[in-house]
Structure formats: structure tokens, C-alpha cells
C-alpha positions, 0 to 999 in steps of 0.5 A: 324067304318065307311065307306069311299071312297078310290080313289086308284083305280082311281090312278091305272086307271090314271097310266094305261092310262098314265094320271094324275090328271091334265089330269082330271082337264084339259080334263075332266074339273073336279074341282080342288076342286073335285080333292082335295076332291078325295086326301083326300078320301072325297065324290064326285059326282055321276056324276063325278064318271060317267064322269071318268068311261065313259071316260075310259070305267071302271066300278066304282071299278076301280074309287073307293071302300069302305074301313072301317076306325077306330075312328082315320081313319086308314084303317082297314085291311079287313080279307081274 
């Protein structure tokens, strides 16, 4: 098991604000390669996360969360 970032909260934040990932690239000047990393749930620079949080005035939990995955990369369900 290991922890990996999940950007599902960012997707929700974008939807709630009527924006999409193209907006991040064009308006916040986030590179296509960084957006691709996010799509693959790879780590990105904290400065990018801060830029998004600041722009939308949200806490980091509204942009990224960390989830546990098994050896195959499948998310492990959390116990209640």
C-alpha cells in the first residue's frame, strides 16, 4: 500500500465554479504537462496547488486529497 494524490476534489471545485482544466492552463498559466500529471494522479509542485487554492479561495482539501492504493494502483476503500 502507498499514498498517492487524487485530484478528484479539484474536478468538483472546477465544476462548482463553472470552469474546466483548459481554464487552468489558459488563465492560471498551468502547463499542459502539469495538467497531464494531475490527470494521472501524479505529484505536482506545491506552488501549483497554492496558485489554484489562492485563485479559487479554497483550502487545499478542495484541490487534492491523498488516497491509499494497492500494488496495482487501485484505491483502497476507507473504513467508516
